[in-house]
N, C-alpha and C positions, 0 to 999 in steps of 0.2 A: 606638038600639042601634049599638054599635060595628060598623064594617064589617070584614069579613074581608080579610086582606092579599091584594093582587092579584098575578098572576103577574109582572108588571113590578116591583111593590115587592119581592116574595120574592127576585127575580133580583138586585136592587140589594142587599138585605141580605146574601145569600149572597156576593156580591162583596166587600162592605165587611167582613163578619166574617172571611171567609179571609184577606183582607189583613192585618187587624188581628191574626189568629192567627199569621201567619208559620210555617205548618207546615213542619218540616224536609223537605228534598227526597225523602227516602226513605219518607215517609208518602203513602198514597194514601187520600184520604178522599172518599166519596161523600155528598153531601147531598141529601136529597129531603124532600117534604112527603107525607103520607098521613094517612087517617083513623086515629086511635089510640084505644083503647077506654079505658085505665086511666091515661093520662099524657099529658103535653103534649109530651114529646120522648124520645128514646132514643139511646144511644150504644151502638154493638155492635162488638166486635173481629172482624172477618170472618176475618182470617188474622193472627194476632198475631205470627207469625215473620217475616212481610215488611211488618208496619205497614199493613195494610189494614183500614180502619174504615167504618162505615156509620152515619150520623147520620139520623135521621127526626125532623121537626117536625110537630106536628098541623096539618092543613091548615085547620082552622077559626079559627085565631088572628088577632087584629089585628096590624097591622104592628109596633108596639112590642113586643107580647108575643112574637111569633114571633122578633124579633130577640133578646129577652133568653133565650128558651128555646135558640135555636141557639148563643149565647155559652156557655151553661151546659153544653151537649153538647160544645162544642169544647174546654171546659176540661178534661172527662174524657180527650179524646184528648191533649191536650198534658201531662196528668199521667202518662200512660203512659210507662214507660221500657223500652228493649229488654229489660235484665236483670230486670226485676220483672214480676210479673203484673198484666194489666190488671184493673182493678177499677172498680166504680162508686160507691166510696167518696168521701166529702167531706171528705178529710183537709186537713191544712195547706196542702201544696202545690197541691191542687185550688184552693183559695179565692185563692192567689197568682195562679195562672193566670187565674182567672176575673176577678179585678180588673185584671190587665194587659189582657185582651182587651177588657173593657168600657170601660175607660178609652181604649184607642186607638180603638175603635169610635165612642165619643162625642166623641173629640177633646179628651179632658183628660188626656193622658198625654205 
């Protein structure tokens, strides 16, 4: 059975993913782990006017799965633009951000 991502591994994942994401300075992104019922991760706009977001990744994931889910949720935040509504859609620009962050995280970009 695969082992759950440790706190130490999770901290390293968050550091690497946020570095790979390169969030704009005016974004405030809180990243945490918690038990989730219906999904592996969520991206929530806490205050869209000020660029505050909350990302949650399911606590029981393995290290590689946790990293992939966090990268996915980060792509949602990067896909937000100040003059457009925040959505959880998977449109063309979402996939561009996902690919860019994934490649930077894995060192292939």
